[in-house]
Structures are given as C-alpha cells and as structure tokens.
C-alpha positions in Angstrom: 109.3 107.0 111.6 109.6 104.3 109.0 112.0 103.6 106.2 111.3 101.7 102.9 113.5 101.0 99.9 113.1 99.4 96.5 114.9 98.5 93.3 113.2 97.7 90.0 114.4 96.9 86.5 112.5 97.1 83.3 113.5 96.0 79.8 113.7 98.6 77.0 112.0 97.8 73.7 110.9 99.6 70.5 107.3 100.6 70.0 106.9 101.5 73.8 106.7 104.9 75.4 109.5 106.0 77.7 107.8 107.3 80.8 109.8 108.2 83.9 108.5 110.1 86.8 105.3 110.7 84.9 107.1 112.4 82.1 106.9 111.1 78.6 110.4 111.3 77.1 111.0 111.3 73.3 113.2 108.3 72.8 113.2 105.4 70.3 113.0 102.9 73.1 110.4 102.6 75.9 109.9 100.4 79.0 108.2 97.1 78.9 105.6 96.3 81.5 102.0 95.6 82.3 101.3 99.3 83.3 103.1 102.2 81.6 106.2 100.6 83.2 107.4 103.9 84.9 110.2 102.2 86.8 110.9 105.4 88.9 107.3 105.7 90.1 107.3 101.9 90.8 110.2 102.1 93.2 108.8 105.1 95.0 105.4 103.4 95.4 107.0 100.1 96.5 109.3 102.0 99.0 106.3 103.5 100.6 104.5 100.1 100.7 107.6 98.6 102.2 107.9 101.3 104.9 104.3 100.6 105.8 105.1 96.8 106.0 102.3 96.1 103.6 104.2 93.8 101.1 105.2 94.9 97.7 103.9 96.6 94.6 103.0 93.2 92.9 100.6 92.4 95.8 98.8 95.7 95.4 98.8 95.9 91.6 99.3 92.4 90.2 100.4 92.2 86.5 97.8 89.5 86.1 94.9 92.0 86.7 93.6 93.5 83.4 92.5 96.7 85.2 96.2 97.7 85.5 97.0 97.0 81.8 98.5 100.2 80.5 97.5 102.2 83.6 99.5 105.4 84.4 101.9 104.8 87.3 100.8 108.2 88.6 97.4 106.6 89.4 99.2 103.8 91.2 101.3 106.3 93.2 98.1 108.2 94.1 96.6 105.0 95.4 99.7 104.3 97.5 99.4 107.9 98.9 95.9 107.1 100.1 97.2 103.9 101.6 99.9 105.8 103.4 97.5 108.5 104.6 95.0 105.9 105.9 97.8 104.3 107.9 98.6 107.7 109.5 101.8 108.6 107.7 103.2 111.3 105.4 106.4 111.6 103.4 109.5 112.7 105.3 111.6 112.6 102.2 112.4 110.5 99.1 115.8 109.9 97.5 115.7 108.1 94.2 118.0 107.1 91.3 117.4 106.1 87.7 120.2 104.3 85.9 119.8 104.6 82.2 122.4 104.9 79.4 120.3 107.2 77.1 118.8 109.7 77.1 120.3 112.2 79.5 117.5 112.8 82.1 118.7 116.2 83.6 116.2 118.2 81.4 113.3 116.2 82.9 114.2 115.9 86.5 112.4 119.0 87.8 109.1 117.9 86.1 109.5 114.4 87.6 109.9 115.9 91.1 106.8 118.0 90.6 104.8 115.0 89.3 105.9 112.9 92.3 105.1 115.7 94.8 101.7 116.3 93.3 100.8 112.6 93.5 102.0 112.4 97.1 100.6 115.8 98.1 103.9 117.0 99.5 106.5 119.6 98.7 108.9 118.9 95.8 111.6 120.1 98.2 111.5 116.7 99.9 111.8 114.7 96.7 115.2 114.0 95.2 115.6 112.4 91.7 119.0 111.5 90.5 120.1 109.9 87.2 123.3 108.2 86.1 124.5 106.2 83.1 125.6 102.6 82.8 128.9 103.7 81.3 128.4 101.2 78.4 128.6 98.3 80.9 126.1 95.5 81.3 122.4 95.5 80.2 122.1 99.2 81.1 125.1 100.2 79.1 123.9 98.1 76.1 120.5 100.0 76.4 118.6 96.8 77.1 117.1 97.9 80.3 116.7 100.6 83.0 117.1 100.3 86.8 115.7 102.6 89.5 116.1 102.7 93.2 114.4 104.6 96.0 114.6 105.1 99.7 111.7 106.8 101.5 111.3 108.1 105.1 107.8 108.2 106.4 106.8 110.1 109.5 103.6 110.1 111.5 101.0 112.5 110.3 100.2 115.4 112.6 96.5 115.3 113.6 
C-alpha cells in the first residue's frame, strides 16, 4: 500500500468558469489556472502521483506547455489513472476537501464523486468529497481563492 497527499490553492476571478470535480458550477467567479483550474481534481491527481513517488503534478503537466492550456482536468486525472495502472496500483480510497466561501457545494458533491470514480475506473463508494467554508476569514473568506486537499491510499492491483 502507498499513501499520497496534496494541497492546492487557486485564485478566484471574474470571467472564468468554476469547475470543481469536473462539475461546472454557476457562479460569478471561477478559478484561475493554465488548465480549467479544477483544484479538486488537481489535488487528487497529485496525491496519486505522490503515492507513486513520481514527483508532482507540475512535472507531469507543466503550465508552460501549451498543450495543457484550457485542458479539462478530467483528462489529466485519466492520464494519472493510466500512470497508476501501469505501475501496478489501484485506488484503495480517496478522502478530499474543498474549502470555498461560496457557493455551497453540497448539491454538486455526488456528481463530483461520480466524475472522479469514472476517471479513475473505481467505485464512487471509495471516493469522499467534503466541503467547508472559510467563515469569512482570510483569502478564502474574502472569496479571493479556493483551497483543496486530498489523501489517497493506493493498493497493489490484483493480477
């Protein structure tokens, strides 16, 4: 078994889409980034990469590479799945957290879990997505940014 963890932060700005867990959420602010900036999928992908001891998400998908400009983070997670599979591992479980002041994410969490499970070819029952607010404190509370965290357990694939 292997464990990986990650934390990521993205700035919020107008004229950007808010995409979390592969779900486009109607909101006046969206996340800034080279890809679609899906901070939740980024931490899950990086947690898997970390558990495999293969560096970080920036090494695999550099923001200086134009082929990743605007790319769906679902595509990045699918690539990480293939990396995980080729190294002989599968998901044991994922626990993740999004910290965002607004909007309330509870109506979207189930769809996020299904999107993550589909990309990682696993059951949604082993994916946990939580959300909390910044309680009006700091950059999250002022709606300037969003933070996500994830921990993943990988287990050897059964051959």
